[in-house]
ROGU-67949 format. One record per atom (N, C-alpha, C, O, CB): x negated, y, z; residue in one letter. Coordinates in steps of 0.05 Angstrom, whole numbers, plus 5000, padded with zeros to 4 digits. Glycine has a CB too. Layout:
N
XYZA...
This chain:
479
680090956523M679090766540M676290696530M674590616546M681090526541M675590746502K672890686494K670990876508K668790786517K672490706464K671691146511N669691276525N669291226552N667091266563N669991526523N671491136566N671291066594N669290796596N667590766614N674391016606N669890616577V668190356580V664990436574V663090346587V669490106558V664790606553L662090696546L660490816572L658090766575L662490916522L661890946586D660791086610D659990876631D658490946649D662891286622D660890626630L660090406646L657390276637L656090136653L662390186646L656490306615I653990206603I651590356616I651590606616I653990246570I649790226627D647390336641D645390406617D643590246611D646090106663D645590636603F643990676583F640890696588F639090656572F644990886570F640490786616E637390836622E636290556620E634090526609E636790976652E637590356632K636390076632K636489966601K634689816592K638189876653K638490036587V638789916556V636390076539V635189966520V642189996541V635690346549D633390466534D630990346539D629290296521D633090746539D630490286565T627990106571T627689856557T625589796547T627890036599T630089686554L629889446542L629189496509L627489366498L632689286547L630589666499L630189726471L627589846464L626589796441L632189886463L626390006482E623490116478E621689876478E619989856460E622690336502E621889686499G620289476500G620589286475G618589166465G620889336526G623189256466F623489096441F622089226416F621089096398F626489056436F622189486416N620789646393N617889606393N616589586372N621489956394N616589616419K613789606421K612889326415K610689286405K612889696449K614489126420S613688836416S614288736390S612988536382S614988656435S616188846375T616788746348T616388936325T616188866302T619388646348T616489186333G616289396313G619089476298G619289656281G614089306292G621289316309F623689386299F624989636313F624989636338F625389166299F626189836299V627290046312V630189976321V631389786309V627290286292V631390096339T633990036349T635390286355T634190496359T633889846372T638090276357A639690506365A642490386374A643290186363A639890736340A643890516392I646790466396I648290726390I647690946398I647490366427I650290676373L652090896364L654890836370L655690606367L651690956334L656591046378D659190986383D660690966352D659391006332D660491206403D663290906354L664590866328L664991146311L665691136288L667290726333L664491356323D664491616310D661691696299D661491906286D665391816330D659691526304G657091586295G655191746315G652991816308G657391746270G656191786338N654591916359N652291736370N652691506376N656391986382N649991846372I647591676380I647891676410I648091876423I644491806370I647891426421L648091396450L645391326463L644691386486L650091176457L643691166445S641191066453S639291006427S640290906407S641590816471S636891066428K635090996406K632090956415K631091056435K635391226384K630890796396S627890756402S626390696377S627090516362S627290546423S624090836373G622390766351G622990826325G622190686307G621890526350G624691066321W625891116294W623891196275W621891316284W627991326295W623991156249R622091216230R621891486223R623991626225R622491086208R619691586216Q619191876210Q621091966186Q621992196185Q616091926204Q621591776167I622991866144I625891916152I627292066138I622791656122I626791806172C629591856181C629792096200C631592256199C630691616194C627792096218T627992336238T627192596229T628292796238T626392286263T625192616210E624192866200E625592936172E625393166164E621092856197E626992746157F627792796132F630892756132F632592936133F626292626112F631592486130H634392436124H636592556146H638792656139H634692116123H635892536170R637692636190R637492936196R639093036212R637292486214R635493066184R635193366187R636493506166R637693726171R632293446186R636493396143N637793526118N640893486123N641793276130N636793386088N642593716117P645493676122P646693466103P648593326110P646893956120P645593456078D646993296057D646292996066D647992826069D645893376025D643592946069T642892666075T643892576102T644292336106T639892646074T644192776122S645192716147S648092606145S648892436161S644992956163S649692706126K652392636124K652392336113K654192186118K653992856104K650192286096K650192006086K649591826111K650891616115K647791966062K647791916126C647291736149C649591676166C649791456177C645291836166C651491876170T653591856185T655691656175T656791476188T654692106189T655991706146I657691476133I656691206134I658291016136I657991536105I653891166132S652690906135S653190806163S653790566168S649890916129S652790996182D653190886210D655890806217D656290646235D652491086230D657990906203T660590876211T661990686192T662590456199T661891146213T662490786169V664090666146V662690386139V663790166141V664190886120V660090426129L658890166120L658189976143L658289736138L656390216105L657690066165A657089916189A659589746198A659289546213A656190116212A661889816190E664389706197E665289476182E667089326190E666189896196E663889446158K664589226138K663588956146K662488796130K663689286110K663988906171L663088626180L665388416175L667688446183L662388626213L664488216161T666588036155T667287836178T665887846198T665887876130T669087686178K670187526200K667987316208K667787236232K672987386192K666487226191D664486996200D661787106207D660086956214D664086786177D661287366204E658787516208E658487566237E660287656251E658787776191E655987516247K655387596277K654187896275K654388056293K653087376293K652987936253Y651888206248Y651888256217Y652088076201Y648788236260Y651788516210H652288576185H649988766172H649388986181H654888706184H648688636148F646688776134F647688966113F649588906099F644988586121F646589186111Y647589366088Y645489566082Y643689606099Y650389526095Y645489686060K643789876049K644990146054K647190206045K643189826021K643490296069C644490586075C644390756053C642690716036C642990716096C646190966051L646291136028L643791286022L643691416001L648491326033L641791276037N639391416034N637191206027N634791276027N638691576060N637990956021G636390756010G634890566028G633290416018G634590885995G635290566054L633890386071L636090176078L638490206075L632490526096L634689946089V636389736100V636889766129V634989816144V635189466096V639789736139D640289736165D642089486174D643489366157D641489996171D641989416197V643589196209V645189286232V644089396251V641788956218V647889226230A649589306253A650589056269A651488856258A652189466241A650389066296V651488856312V653689016328V653089226340V649288706331V656288906327P658389026343P658088976373P657288766381P660888936334P658789166387I658889126417I661789126422I663189316418I657189346434I662688886433V665588836438V665788776468V664288616479V666788586420V667588916481I667888876510I671088816514I672688986508I666789156528I671688596524N674288526532N676088536506N678488606505N675288716557N674788456486G676188436459G676388686441G677388706418G678988366465G675188886456E675389176441E672589246431E670589226445E676389426461E672489316404H670089406392H669789706400H671389876394H670089356359H667689736415I667090016426I664690166414I664490406417I666690006456I662890016402A660290146394A658889926376A659789696373A658490226422A656590026364N654889836349N652089886357N651190106361N655189866319N650589646358L647689636363L646389616332L646889436316L646889366385L644789806327F643389806303F640589746305F639189806324F643690036290F639589616282S636889586277S636489656248S638489656235S635789316284S634289706237G633889786209G631689966203G629489956215G636289906201G632190136182Q629890296172Q627790136162Q625390176168Q628790476194Q628489936147F626489766135F626889686108F628789786097F626189556149F625489526095F626289416065F625889116068F624489026086F624189546040F627188966052F627088696046F624888646025F623788426023F629788596037F624288886007E622288855986E620989135982E621889335993E623588745958E619089135967Q617489415963Q619789595949Q621289515931Q614489375942Q619889845960P621890035947P621090145921P618790135913P622390275965P622990245907D622290385882D621590645888D623190795898D624490395862D619090725882I618090985889I619691215875I620491425886I615191005882I620091165852S621691375835S624191485845S624991715841S622291285810S625491275859T627991335870T627791535893T629591705896T629191085879T625891505908F625691685932F624191935924F624192135938F624391545956F622791925901R621692185889R623792365881R623792605886R619792135865R625792245867E628192375859E629592495884E630392725885E629992185843E629992325905Q631392455929Q629892675941Q631092865951Q631892245951Q626992655941A625592915950A626193135934A626493355945A622592895951A626493115908E626793335893E629893455896E630493695898E625993245863E631593255896K634393315900K634993495923K636493695922K635693075903K633693385947Y634493505974Y632493695983Y632693796006Y634793275997Y630393775967G628493955972G626493855996G625494026012G629894215979G625893595996F623693506015F620893566005F620393575980F623993196021F619093596022D616193606013D615593326002D615393136017D614193696038D615293305977E614793065966E612592875976E612792625977E614393105942E610293025982A607892885991A608392766017A607792536023A605393065991A609492936035K609992846063K612292636065K612392466083K610593096081K614392666044Y616492496045Y615792206034Y616792006045Y618692616029Y613992196013L612791946005L610791816024L610591576026L611591995980L609191986038K607591856060K609191756083K608291566096K605592056070K611591856089A613191756109A614591496099A615191316115A615191976118A614991466073L616191256061L614190986063L614890756067L616891346032L611491066058E609490856058E609490706084E608690476084E606790976051E610190826107I610190696131I612590536140I612690426162I609590896150I614490536124V616890376128V616290096122V615290036100V619090476110V616889926141P615789656138P617489516119P619789596115P615489496166P616489276106V617989096091V618188826107V616088716114V616789076063V620588716112Y620688476130Y622088266112Y623688326093Y622488536159Y621288016119S622687796108S625387766121S625787876143S620987546110S627187626110M629987586120M629587416146M630987456166M631887436097M627787216145E627287046168E626587206194E627887176215E625086856162E624687366190K623887556210K625887706221K626387706245K622087726200K627287846202V629588026212V631687846227V632687936248V631088196186V632287626218K634387456232K633387376261K635087356279K634987196215K630887336264T629787266288T630287496309T631187456332T626887206284T629687736299A629887976314A632688036318A633388146340A628388196300A634587986301M637288026304M638687836326M640387906342M638487996276M637687586324D638587406343D638087506371D639887476388D637387156339D635787626377F635187746402F636787956407F637787966429F632487826404F637388156390L639188376393L642188306399L643788426414L639088526369L642588066384L645487956389L645887866418L647987906431L646087706370L643987746427N643887646458N643987886475N645187886497N641087476465N642588106467M642588346484M645488496483M646388606503M640188546473M646688476459T649388606461T651388446477T653288546489T650488646433T650888166478Q652587996491Q652088056522Q653888046538Q651987696482Q649488106528L648788186558L650188446565L651488466586L645488226563L649988636548I651188896552I654188866556I655388986574I650589076528I655488706538S658488666539S659288526565S661288596578S659488476513S657688316573E658488176596E658188366621E659888386638E656887916599E655788486622T655388666647T657288876648T658288936670T652688786648T658089016624T659889206626T662689116633T664189246647T659989356603T663388896624Y665888786627Y666288696657Y668488706666Y666288566608Y664188606671Q664188546699Q664688836715Q666288866733Q661288396707Q663289016705K663789286718K666789376716K668089476735K662089506705K667789326691L670489416685L672389236700L674389346709L671189416656L671988976704Q673388826722Q673388916750Q675488916763Q672488586721Q671089006761Q670489076788Q671989356791Q673289396812Q667189096793Q671889536772I673489766774I676589706774I677989826791I672789956750I677589556760E680289476759E680989336787E682989396799E680689296734E679189156796L679789046821L679789246843L681589236860L677988846827L677789426844N677689646865N680289816864N681489886884N675089836860N680989866838K683590036835K686089886846K687789996859K684090106804K686089636841T688489476848T688389466879T690389526892T688389176835T685889406890N685689386919N686289656930N687589676950N682989286929N685389856919S686290136928S689190176931S690190256952S685290336907S690690116906E693290136905E694689956925E696690036937E694190076879E693589716929N694789536946N694589626975N696389596991N693589266943N692389736982E691789847007E693590087015E694490117038E688989937008E693990256994E695890476994E698590406998E700090527014E695890626970E699390196984R701990086985R702589967012R704690017024R702489876964R700789817021F700789667048F701089887070F702589877089F697889467052F699390087066S699490307088S702090447089S703090517110S697190537085S703290507066K705990627065K708190437077K709790517094K706790697035K708090187069I709989977080I709489957111I711389957127I709489677065I706689927119F706189927144F707290117163F708390047183F703789927144F706990377155K707590597171K710590667171K711790777191K705890817162K711890597148S714890667147S716690437153S719090467153S715590767119S715490217157S717089967162S718889997185S718190107206S715189747167S721389897181P723389907204P722789677225P723689677248P726489867191P721289497215I720189297233I717489367248I715689477235I719689047217I717189327274A715089387289A712789217280A713188977280A715689347318A710389317272I708389177262I705589247279I704989477283I708189247233I704089037287S701489077299S699388897285S699788687273S701489027329S697089027289I694688837279I692588827301I691689027313I693188957250I691788577307A690188547331A687788357323A688088177307A691888437356A685488407336S683388257329S683787957342S684887927364S680788407337S682787757327I683287477335I681387437359I682087297378I682687267311I678987547357S676887487378S677787587408S677387437427S674087647370S678887807411D679487897438D682487997441D683388067462D677588127445D683887997419G686588057417G687188357420G689488427426G687987907437G685188517417K685488807421K686988927395K686388857373K682588937424K688789097400L690289237378L688389427362L686989587374L692789397390L688389397336T687089557317T688689747300T687789937288T685789377300T691389667301D693189867286D696189807295D696989577299D692689827253D697589997296V700389967303V701990177285V700890387276V700990007337V704390107281N706090307264N708090447282N708490367305N707590147240N709390647273D711090817288D713490667304D714190717327D712291017268D714590477289T716490297300T715690127324T717190077342T717390117279T712990037321W711989907344W711890087367W712590007389W709389797339W710890337364C710490537386C713290607396C713590647420C708890797376C715290627378Q718090697393Q718990457407Q720090497428Q720590787372Q718590207400L719689977412L718289947441L719589907462L719289727394L715489977440M714089917464M713690147483M712890117506M711689797458M714290407472G714090637488G711390747492G710990917508G715190577513G709290637476F706490717478F705890897454F707090837433F704490477479F704091107455S703191227433S700891057418S699590897431S702291487441S700391087394A698090947381A695490977397A693990787402A697691047353A694991207405E692491267419E692491087447E690390967454E692391617426E694691077459E694690927483E694390627480E693390487498E697090987497E695290527458A695490227452A692890147440A691789947449A697890147433A691790277422L689290187407L686990127424L686190297440L688490397387L685889897420G683389817437G684089667461G682489587477G681690057447G686889617463H687789427486H689389217475H690589237453H689489577508H689488967491N691388767482N693788807497N693988977515N690388467485N695688637488V698488667499V698588587529V700388677543V700588487482V696888427539E696688357567E695788587583E696788637605E694988137571E693788727573E692888977587E694789177589E694789327609E690589087574E696689207568L698689397568L701089297582L702989447584L699389487542L701089047594K703088937611K705688907593K707988927602K703589127637K705188867568I707788817550I708588537554I710988487556I707388867517I706588337555I707288057557I705887947582I703688037587I706287897531I706887767597D705487647618D703487467610D703387387587D707187507634D701787397627L699487207622L700286927612L699086817593L697887167647L702386817625E703486557615E704586577588E703786407571E705586467632E706386767582T707386767556T705286807534T705486697512T709386977553T703286977541M700987047525M699586787518M698986737495M699087247540M698986617538N697586367532N699086187515N697986057497N696786227557N701886157518I703585987499I703286087474I702985927455I706485977507I703486367470I703386437441I700686417429I700286347405I704486717437I698686477446H695886417435H695386157426H694286117404H693786467454H696385947443E695985677437E697385587411E696285437394E696885527459E699985687409E701485657384E700085757358E699985627337E703985797386E698985987364F697886117340F695185997330F694785987306F697486407346F693485917349L690985817343L691385527330L690185467309L689085797368L693285357342S693885127331S694785097302S693984917287S695585017346S696585317296K697785297270K696885497250K697385477226K700585317272K695485697262G694485927244G696786147239G696386347226G693385807213G699086087249K701486287246K703886167262K703885927271K702386337214K705686327265F708186247277F710586407268F710186647264F707986247307F712786307265N715086457253N717286457274N717886247287N716186317224N718586717278L720886777292L720886657320L722786517328L723286697277L718786707333L718486617362L719786817380L719287057378L715486587371L721386717399E723086897417E721286927441E719786747450E726086767424E721587157451S719887217478S721087457491S722487617478S716687267473S720487497516D721187737533D718887907535D716687807539D722087677560D719388157533I717088387536I717988607556I720388657560I716388537507I716088727567S716588967582S715489197567S713189177558S715488957611S716989427565T716089667550T714389827573T714189757596T718789847537T713390047561K711690207580K713290307604K712190357625K710390437564K715990357600N717490437624N718590227640N720290287658N719590607617N717789987635G718989737650G721389617640G722189417651G719689797676G722589717618E724989617608E724489327596E722489267583E725989817586E726289167602K726088907589K727388857563K729688927561K726988717607K726088737544K727288707519K726488397508K724588257515K726288967498K728388357489R727988067476R727088137449R728188317437R730887877474R724887987439I723888027414I723687777398I723887567409I721288157416I723287797372L722987577353L720287647340L720187867328L725487547332L718287497340T715687547330T714987347308T715787117310T713687527353T713687427286S712387257268S709387347262S708987587258S714087237244S707587167260A704887237259A703387077241A703986837237A703687227285A701287187228E699487027212E696787147213E696387387221E700387017182E694686977206I691987087208I691287197179I691687077158I689886847218I690087457181I688987577154I686187627162I685287627185I690487857143I684787667138T681887727137T681288017125T681988077102T680387517121T680188167141I679288447133I676588487135I675488487157I680488657148I675188527112K672288557110K670688337126K668688387140K671588847120K671788117123G670487867135G670987807165G669887627176G667587887131G672487967175N673587927204N676587827205N678287907189N673388207222N677087667224Q679687557225Q681487727245Q680787777268Q679487257235Q683787797235F685987917251F688487777251F688887607234F686488177242F690187837268S692987737268S694887997260S694688217272S693887597298S696387947242I698588147234I701188057246I702087837238I698888187202I702688197264N704688127277N707388297273N707388537278N703788117303N709488157263L711688307257L713988227277L714687997282L712488257227L715088467290I716688447313I719188547310I719288757298I715688577334I721388427317T724088527315T725488517341T725788307353T725588367295T726388747350D727988797376D730688657371D732288747355D728389117383D730988427386I733588297384I735188327410I736888157415I733187997377I734688507426T735888537452T738888607449T740588487463T734388757469T739588777432E742388827427E743688587417E745788497427E742689047407E742388477395R743588247384R743988017404R746087887403R741988157362R742087957422K742587727442K744887837463K746387667472K739487647460K745188077469Q747288167486Q749888137472Q751788047484Q746788467495Q749988207447A752288167432A753187867429A755487797431A751788297404A751287707424E751587427424E752787297450E754487127451E748987307417E751587417472E752187327500E755387407504E757087267515E750087477523E755887677495N758587777499N760487607481N762587537490N758888097493N759687537457L761387357440L761787097453L763986977452L760287327413L759686987463R760186717478R762186747502R763886577506R757286607490R761886977517E763487007539E766387077532E768287007546E762287207557E766687217508N769487237498N770486987490N772786917496N769687417476N768886827475E769686557467E770586367490E772286187487E767286447453E769086417512R769886247536R772386337546R774186177551R767886257558R772886617548H775386717557H777686637539H779886587547H775286997559H776986637514L779286547493L779686257496L781986167495L778486597461L777786087501R778385817505R780185757531R782085597531R775685667507R779285897552N780485857577N783485977574N785385867586N778586017600N783786197559S786386297559S788286117541S790586087547S786186587548S786986017519Q788385827505Q789385567518Q791585457514Q786885777484Q787285477535Q787885237549Q790085277571Q791585087576Q785185127562Q790285527583I792285587604I794885597588I796885477596I791785867619I794785737566A797485767552A798085577531A799885597515A797786037538A796285357531H796685147511H797085257483H798985177468H798884977519H795185447477L795385617451L792785577436L790585607447L795885937457L793185507411G790885457394G791085627368G793185727363G790585147388G788985647352S789185807327S787785627305S786285447310S787886107331S788485697280W787485557259W786985747235W787785977235W789485327251W785485617214R785185787191R784985587168R783885367171R782685997194R785885667145L785885487120L784885667098L785885887094L788985357113L782785567084D781785687062D782885567038D782485327033D778985677062D784485747021L785985626999L784285546976L785185376961L788085826990L781785656973A780185576952A778985306954A778585166935A778285756949A778385236981T776985006986T778384797002T777484567004T774585076999T780984897014N782584737030N781084667057N781684487072N783384477015N778984837062Q777484767087Q779184877112Q780385087112Q774484917085Q779184727131V780884787155V779084847182V777184707187V782784527160V779685037195E778185097220E780385107243E782485237240E776485387218E779684967266W781584967288W779885057314W777484997316W783084667291W781185197332T779885237358T780184997375T781484807367T780985477372T778685007399E778584777415E781284677424E781884437423E776984827437E782984877434E785684787443E787484657424E789184507432E787085007453E787184717399L788584557377L787584277374L789184097368L788284697350L784984217379Y783983957380Y785383797404Y786183567402Y780983957384Y785583957427N786683797450N789783757446N790883567456N785983957478N790983937430M793883867429M794283597411M796183447417M795484127415M792783547392Y792783297377Y791483067387Y792082847380Y791683337352Y789383117407G787882917420G785382857405G784382637410G789582677425G784183007386F781982987374F779483077387F779683247405F782383087353F776982987379D774583057392D773783327377D773583347353D772382817389D773383557396P772983817386P770183847375P769384047364P773684027408P768483627380T765683657367T765583567340T763483617327T763583497381T767683437328L767783357301L769583537285L771283677296L768783067299L769183537259P770783727239P773783627243P774283387248P769783707206P775583807241P778483737241P779083577215P777683577194P780284007243P781383437217P782183277193P782483457170P783183687173P784983127197P781983357146P782183527122P785283607117P787083467125P780983367097P785783837103Y788483907099Y790283697087Y792583687094Y788584127082Y789083527069T790383317054T791583107072T793482967066T788383187036T790183097099E791182897119E793183007138E794182857155E788782787134E793883287136H795583397156H798583287159H799883297179H795683687150H799383177136M802083077136M802382837156M804582767165M802982987108M800082717163K800082507181K800282617211K800782457229K797582347177K799882837214L800282977240L802983067248L803383167270L798583217241L804983037232F807783127236F809682877229F808982687215F808383397218F812182907241T814082727231T815082817204T814483037196T816382717251T816382647189T817182697161T818582947159T817983117141T818982467150T820582997176L822183227176L820683477179L820783657162L824283197196L819083487201S817183707207S815283767185S814883997178S815683647232S814183577175W812283627152W813583757127W812383917113W811083367144W816183667122E817583797101E817984097107E817584267090E820383657096E818784157132K819384437139K816784587136K816684807124K820484457169K814484477147L811984637147L810784657119L809784877113L809884507167L810884457102S809884487075S811384677059S810184837044S809984237062S813984677062T815884857047T815285147057T815185337041T819084777052T814885177084S814285467094S811385557081S811185777070S814085477128S809485377084L806885467073L806785557046L805485747039L804885267074L808285427030V808785487000V809985786999V808985956984V810885266985V811985827014N813686047011N812086297023N812286527013N816485987027N810486247044T808886467055T806586537036T805886767032T807786397083T805386337024R803386377004R804386556981R803086746973R802286116994R806586496970E807986626947E809286896953E809387076936E810186446938E810386936980T811487176985T810087347004T810487587004T813987146994T808387237019G806887377040G808787447065G808387627080G805687657027G811087277067I812487307088I811787107110I811986867104I815187297081I810987167135P810086997155P812386797163P814786847160P809187157180P811586577172Y813386387181Y813286317212Y811086347223Y812986147165Y815386227225E815186127255E816885867254E819185867244E816286357279E815885667265L817085397264L816785247292L814885307308L815785217240L818585067297E817984887319E817984607307E819984517297E819984917342E815684467309L815284227294L814684007314L813484047335L813084257272L815483757306E814783527320E812383407311E812083347288E816883337319E810383357329T807783247320T807382987327T808782877344T805583387329T805482857313I804282577319I801382607324I799782697308I804782357295I800882527351K798282557361K796482337352K797382137340K798382567392K793882367358K791982157349K792481867362K791881657351K789082257355K793681877387D794281637399D796981527391D797781317402D794181677426D798281657372G801081567362G803381687377G805681667367G801481257364G803081827402S805181917416S806082187401S804682317386S804481947447S808582247409N809882507397N809482747415N809282717440N812982467391N809482967403G809483217418G810683417401G811383367378G806683297427G810883667413W812183887400W810484137399W809284197420W814783957414W810284277379M808884537380M810384767364M811884717345M806084487367M809985007373W810985237360W808585347342W806385377350W811985437381W809385407318V807085497299V808085747288V810485787285V806485287275V805985927282R806586177265R804386197245R801986157252R806786437283R804886257222G802686267198G803186517182G805486587179G802786007178G801086657172E801286847155E798686867136E796686737142E801787077168E798887037114I796687017094I794187197103I794487367121I797687117065I791987147092T789787317094T788687377067T788587207049T787787207111T787887647063K787087767037K784387837037K783187887058K788587997031K783087847012D780587967010D780788257004D782888377003D778987836988D778288387002S778188686999S779988796974S780889026974S775088766994S780488626955D782088666930D784988626934D786488686916D781088476908D785888536956G788588486961G789488206953G791888136955G790288686948G787588036943N788287776937N788687576959N787087586978N786487676919N790687406960T791087216982T788787006980T788286906958T793987066980T787386947001I785386776999I785686557021I784186357020I782786927001I787286577039G787786367059G790186437077G791386647074G785286307076G790686257096L792686277115L791486237143L789586087147L794786067109L792686367162W791686327190W793886357207W795886477199W789386527199W793686257230G796086307248G795186177278G792886117285G798986157235G797386147291A797286047320A799085807323A800885777307A798086277341A798685637344A800285407350A800185357379A797985317390A799485187336A802485337392Q802785287419Q804085027427Q806184957416Q804185507429Q802984897446D804184627454D806584707472D806484827493D801984437471D809084607458I811584647473I812884407479I815284397482I813484797460I811084177483T812183897489T813483907517T815583767522T809883667487T812484037534E813684017563E816284187561E818284097571E811484157589E816384437546R818884587544R820984407532R823284397542R818584827527R820284257509K822184097494K823183877515K825583827517K820783977467K821583757527Q822183527546Q824083657568Q826083537576Q819283387559Q823283907579S825084007599S827984107586S830084087599S823684267615S827884187562E830284247549E832083997542E834484017541E829584397526E830683747537E832283507533E833283407559E835483297560E830683287519E831783447579A832683337605A834983537616A836883457629A830183317627A834783787609L837083957618L839483897603L841683877614L836484257615L839183857576R841583777558R842983507570R845483467571R840383707526R841083347578Y842383097590Y843983127615Y846083017619Y840382897596Y842783307632K844483377658K846883517651K848983467662K842883557678K846783697633I849183837625I851283657614I853583697620I848584047606I850483457596D852183277587D853483117609D855883087609D850983127569D851883017626E852782857648E854983007667E856982887676E850282777665E854283267672L856083437687L858783467674L860883437686L854883707691L858483517646Q860883537632Q862583287631Q864983307630Q860183617607Q861383057629R862782797632R864082757657R866382677659R860982587630R862582837677F863782807703F865982977709F867982897721F861782847723F865783227700Q867883427700Q870483307685Q872783297695Q866683707686Q869883227661R872383137649R873782907665R876282887667R871683037620R872182737676L873282487694L874682597717L876882507724L870982287704L873582787729T874682907754T877183077749T879083067764T872583077769T877083207729V879583377722V881783197716V884083257724V879183577698V881382997702G883382817693G884782657717G887082587717G881982637672G882982607734R884282467757R886182627774R888182537784R882182367775R885382887777E886883087793E889483137780E891583167794E885283357796E889483147753L891983207738L893982967743L896383007748L891483237706L892782707743R894582477745R895782467773R898182387775R893082207739R894382537796M895382557822M897682777826M899682737840M893182617840M897282977811I899283187813I901983087802I904183137813I898283447799I901582947777E903882837764E905282617782E907682607785E903182727736E903682437795L904582247810L906082367834L908082247842L902482087817L905182597847K906482717868K909182847862K911182837877K904682917879K909082957837K911483077825K913782857823K916082897830K910783187796K912882637812E914782407809E916082327834E918582287837E913282157797E914082297856I915082197885I917182427895I919282367904I912282157910I916482667894N918382857902N920882867889N922982917901N917383097900N920682807861S923282777845S925082557853S927482597853S922782747817S923882317861L925282077868L926482127896L928782047902L923381827868L924782277914L926082317941L928482517941L930282507957L923982427963L928282697920K930382907917K932882757910K934982807921K929583127895K932582547889H934882417880H936082247904H938482207906H934182237854H934382157921A935481977942A936282157966A936782047988A933481747952A936382417964G937282597984G935182638007G935882728029G939882497996G932882558002E930882608019E929382858015E929182947992E929182408018E928182978035P926583218029P923883158015P922682938018P926083368057P922983347999E920583317985E917983268003E917683408023E920183557968E916183077996K913883018013K911583188009K910083258027K913082748010K911383257983Y908583417975Y909183677967Y911183727954Y906783287951Y907183877975R907484137963R905284147943R902884117949R907384367982R906284187918I904384167896I902384387896I900184347886I905784177869I902984637908D901184857909D898684787928D896384857924D902785107920D899684637950D897484567970D895384407956D892984447959D898484397995D896384207940V894484007926V892684157907V890284117905V896083767908V894084357893Q892184527876Q890384707887Q888884837873Q893484687860Q
């Protein structure tokens, strides 16, 4: 990362600033990376450029001074004074960008006091320098007061801060550009591959600027045919619908799940669900529109409603209702005809299961509750005829059948079944039983009378016979 960040520093401008600083103050400067590589320099002293940094041995000392010694900045120091291994004073100012130390700005190649000539004479002899030229170069190395040096270093400290801030801004911009580029690439992939039809249109004139493949498949237009036109020109939406959508959009800045009818390129009518929002691209406003084809869903809903109507009508004709009980929650569901059987309002929830005992006579509830427990435990369905108590207090009869429902793991989760109003049948059966009882009673009365008449006739015939008279009645004729 250090090298990447260093590449962001405009060393051409930095060189110009440091050259101006050198000419104005006489202080030499340099910027070196943490490995000691020189990135920028201005006004270096002759003793360094022609002697110390040319000789292999003293040059190594320079590198150690530029790296190891320069790094010994204490926590409270803004810059670090140190004596280089070749005898001159240097000052290092760390360049820190986003918390990372990436380089040092140096000044130096001066003394705080007159140097010891003998020390440098010994260096000239040790490293094979031309003593006269070496000592002459030493003479022009300036001696500065601490106060003067600190004044210069405060300026350089501000310069490093400027370099850091400028470079960090560039770094942020690069990261931002990278993020934007990644986001644009991600959006482009999502846009193109989305199963939802997406279009982008200019707010000013409604003309389409981009559409994805799903949109093209839905509308029947190629991208080339669609771009540059608005949906009214393509005859996708009529003017009236377009105006309604436009007003809704401009008043709220967006809309969600708006249903409308459209016509495709070949004239096919479809029902769509649209959500739209304003976005800004390069200073211009656009609408991004997400469109879902709900034609099949609406048709399925209509078919379901039609089937439900048929079911209600069939149940009403047959006086047949159905019900469902969730065993985990005791929540009950009734169909409309079941409400009618009991006399309850079908727009309201059915009575809770805990209240169902009130809907039956005591004997019938005992039968039903026992059967429910048995079916739940064994899985065996039940069929019963039960006497009910309606909302108005009157009694009725219903036939019921119930069985268990299971989840995907085979666990019993509920009960469901059917119920048929058999009140009229029960009333008919009762009336029929009454008639049969009456007929049987009448028959018993009638048969008894005939038998008594036969016996009476037999007695008359017997008396006539004893009296010597002929019999008056023929018993076979009476029978």
